[in-house]
N, C-alpha and C positions, 0 to 999 in steps of 0.2 A: 829522669827523662827516660822515656821508652827506649828499649834496646834498638828497635828499628830506626828511630830518629838519631840515635848516637852513631849508628853505622852509616847512615846517610850523611851526617855531618862530617865524619871522617872522610868519606868518599869525596865530598865536595872540596874539603880542605886539601886533600892529596892531589886531586885532579887539577885544581885551579891555583894551587899554591896560595890559597887565601890566607890572609892574616887573621880573619875571624869569620865565623859562620854562626848565626843565631837562628834557631828554628823555633817558631812559635806555633803551637798546636791550637788552632781555632775550631776544631771539630765540634766541640760542645756548643758553639754558637749557632750551629746549623742543624741541630736535632729536629726542629720542626719543619724543615724543608721537605718538599714532596718526595724527592728522590734520595733522601738521606740513607746512607749505608753505614752501619756501626763499624764495619771493618775497614772503611776507607777514610783517610785523613783529609782535612782541610788545613793547609799549612801556609804560613808566611815565612819566607826565608830572607834574611838580611845577610848579604855577603860583602865583605870587605876584600876586594881583590884588585890589584893594579892591572892585572891582565884583563879582567872583564871591563874595567873602566877604559881600557885602551880600545875596546871594540865599540861599534855603535850599539845602541840599545837592543835592536832586534837580534843582531848576531850574538850578543851576550846572553840574551834569553834563550836563544837556540842552543848555545853551548851548554847551558845548565840543563835544559830539557834533554839534550843528548846524553849527558852524564847520568841523569836520573830516568832514563828511558824505561827500564824495567819497573822501577818504583811507580812511575806515572801510570803504567799499564795495569799494575796489580794492587797497589796500596794507597795511591793518592787520587782523591777525587778532584780537589781544587788546589791550585798553587798560585801564590802571590809572591813576586820577587821584587826585592829592592837591592840595588847594587850601589855600594858606596866606594 
């Protein structure tokens, strides 16, 4: 797995006390899109976190986006979240 993705995974696990974080890189599926940028990721993140499950869906997504604020600004084009 890409070093950037491993660092991001650790960041989420540490910040959310998540029992598991799975990051799926779907960037290659978007190659033919009009605004595709090779250096930006399209990611699906599946997070197992009791803390996030205790929040409503919007607040849980906001929390993840807050943690990944820098990455979203610089390295992530699209993000799909699933919270278990």
